[in-house]
C-alpha positions as CSV (number, residue, x, y, z in Angstrom):
1,V,40.7,151.1,131.8
2,V,40.1,154.5,130.1
3,M,42.5,157.0,130.8
4,D,44.0,160.9,130.1
5,R,46.6,163.2,132.4
6,K,43.1,164.3,134.3
7,E,41.4,161.2,135.4
8,A,41.1,157.3,135.1
9,T,38.4,155.1,135.4
10,I,39.3,151.3,136.3
11,G,36.2,148.6,134.7
12,R,35.6,145.0,134.4
13,L,33.9,143.2,132.2
14,N,31.6,140.6,132.7
15,G,29.3,139.2,129.9
16,K,27.7,142.0,128.9
17,R,28.1,144.3,132.2
18,I,30.6,146.7,132.6
19,E,31.7,147.1,136.8
20,V,33.5,150.0,137.4
21,I,35.8,149.2,140.1
22,N,37.7,152.5,140.6
23,S,37.5,156.3,139.3
24,F,39.7,158.9,140.2
25,E,41.2,162.2,139.4
26,S,44.2,163.6,139.3
27,Q,45.7,167.0,140.7
28,V,47.7,167.6,137.0
29,P,47.0,171.0,135.9
30,S,46.5,171.4,132.0
31,K,48.1,174.5,131.0
32,H,49.5,177.5,132.1
33,R,50.8,181.0,131.4
34,M,53.8,181.7,132.9
35,G,57.1,182.6,130.1
36,G,60.6,182.0,130.7
37,Q,62.5,180.5,133.3
38,S,58.8,179.8,134.8
39,A,57.5,178.0,131.6
40,R,60.2,175.2,131.9
41,R,59.9,174.9,135.8
42,F,56.4,174.9,135.7
43,E,56.6,172.2,133.0
44,R,58.8,170.2,135.0
45,I,56.6,170.2,138.0
46,I,53.2,169.5,135.0
47,E,55.5,166.7,134.2
48,E,56.2,165.3,137.8
49,L,52.4,165.0,138.9
50,A,51.6,163.2,135.6
51,D,54.1,160.8,136.7
52,K,53.0,160.3,140.3
53,F,49.2,159.8,138.4
54,F,50.6,157.4,136.1
55,V,52.1,155.7,139.1
56,K,49.1,155.8,140.9
57,V,46.9,154.2,138.2
58,G,49.1,151.6,137.7
59,E,48.9,150.5,141.1
60,R,45.5,151.0,141.1
61,I,44.9,148.3,138.0
62,N,47.3,146.0,139.7
63,G,45.6,145.9,142.6
64,A,42.5,144.9,140.5
65,F,43.5,142.3,138.1
66,L,47.3,141.4,139.0
67,E,45.9,138.1,141.2
68,D,42.2,137.9,139.4
69,K,42.6,134.4,137.7
70,R,39.7,135.2,135.5
71,L,41.5,137.4,133.9
72,Q,41.6,137.2,130.1
73,G,43.1,140.4,129.3
74,I,43.2,144.2,129.6
75,I,42.2,147.3,126.7
76,I,43.3,150.8,127.7
77,G,41.4,153.4,126.2
78,G,41.8,157.7,125.6
79,P,42.8,160.1,123.8
80,G,45.8,160.7,121.4
81,S,49.0,158.7,123.0
82,T,48.1,159.9,126.6
83,K,46.9,155.8,126.9
84,N,50.4,154.1,126.0
85,V,52.2,155.6,128.4
86,I,50.7,153.3,131.2
87,T,52.8,150.8,129.4
88,E,55.5,152.2,128.0
89,H,57.1,152.6,131.4
90,D,57.1,150.4,134.0
91,Y,53.8,151.6,136.2
92,L,52.1,148.3,135.5
93,H,53.4,144.6,136.5
94,H,55.4,142.7,134.1
95,E,52.5,140.1,134.0
96,L,49.7,142.3,133.4
97,R,51.8,144.0,130.6
98,G,51.7,140.5,128.7
99,K,47.8,140.7,129.4
100,V,47.0,143.9,127.3
101,L,45.4,143.0,124.4
102,G,44.8,146.7,122.4
103,F,44.7,150.2,122.8
104,F,42.0,152.1,121.6
105,D,40.8,156.0,121.4
106,V,38.2,157.2,123.8
107,G,36.4,160.9,124.1
108,Y,35.7,160.3,127.5
109,T,37.8,158.9,130.8
110,D,34.5,158.1,132.7
111,E,32.5,155.4,133.3
112,S,30.7,156.0,129.4
113,G,34.4,155.9,128.4
114,L,34.0,152.3,129.9
115,K,31.5,151.9,127.3
116,E,33.0,153.7,124.9
117,L,35.9,151.2,124.6
118,V,33.9,148.6,124.7
119,E,32.3,149.4,121.9
120,N,35.5,150.3,119.8
121,A,37.3,147.1,121.2
122,A,34.2,144.9,120.0
123,D,35.5,143.2,117.4
124,L,39.1,142.4,119.8
125,L,36.5,141.0,122.3
126,K,34.7,138.7,119.9
127,D,38.0,137.2,118.9
128,I,38.5,136.4,122.6
129,G,35.1,134.8,122.8
130,L,35.5,132.6,119.8
131,M,39.4,131.7,120.7
132,K,37.9,130.2,124.1
133,E,35.2,128.5,122.5
134,K,37.6,126.7,120.0
135,K,40.0,125.5,122.9
136,L,36.9,124.2,124.4
137,V,36.0,122.1,122.0
138,D,39.1,121.2,120.6
139,R,39.3,120.0,124.4
140,F,36.2,117.8,123.9
141,M,37.2,116.8,120.2
142,R,40.5,115.2,122.2
143,E,38.8,113.1,125.3
144,V,35.9,112.1,122.8
145,S,38.4,110.6,120.5
146,R,40.3,108.6,122.8
147,P,40.1,104.6,123.2
148,D,38.7,104.6,126.7
149,A,36.1,107.4,125.7
150,G,38.4,110.1,127.9
151,L,36.3,112.3,130.1
152,A,33.8,113.5,127.7
153,T,30.4,112.7,126.7
154,Y,27.3,113.7,124.5
155,G,24.5,113.1,123.3
156,E,21.1,113.9,125.1
157,R,20.4,110.7,127.4
158,E,24.1,110.3,128.2
159,V,24.9,114.0,129.4
160,R,21.4,114.1,130.9
161,E,23.0,111.1,133.4
162,A,26.4,112.4,133.9
163,L,24.2,115.5,135.4
164,K,22.4,113.7,137.6
165,L,25.7,111.9,139.0
166,G,27.0,115.6,139.1
167,A,29.8,114.7,136.7
168,V,30.1,117.5,134.5
169,D,32.4,120.3,134.8
170,I,31.7,122.1,131.6
171,L,28.9,121.6,129.6
172,L,28.7,122.4,125.7
173,L,25.6,123.6,124.2
174,S,24.9,123.9,120.8
175,E,22.8,127.5,119.6
176,G,20.6,124.9,117.3
177,L,19.1,122.9,119.8
178,R,15.8,123.6,121.0
């Protein structure tokens, strides 16, 4: 998610591909020139409009990700501290708030902002991939080490046979294979 007070774009990272789910602009005015009591009134109106926009952003994020069983985490980007607002208040569903992995500064809040966000979060995303691989390898090792041979097999001939029988749920391949 990339956002500021003027615009928000929600996307999904699938492998190396970024799919834009939703992009929308706010009606929040940026600056005003009123003075005196009018300045406070306009400031209050601007804050109310910003709050409504953040509610809308939260609703769109909830709608996009709450039921997504494949969701591994959410990263949020934007300029300054605006990106933090979405989790500091109750704009996000509590289950999704717990899946926010980090916040990153980005210069744009459109599709190019999503690309910049993924670049800025590269180390974090790499760690998520490594953790997933580690869990799979740990599961494989537990199954192989069971006395009854468990639910895992290894070796080219054994794996090919399991594939022919349709008995493979997860296939782990070494990057060193030819």
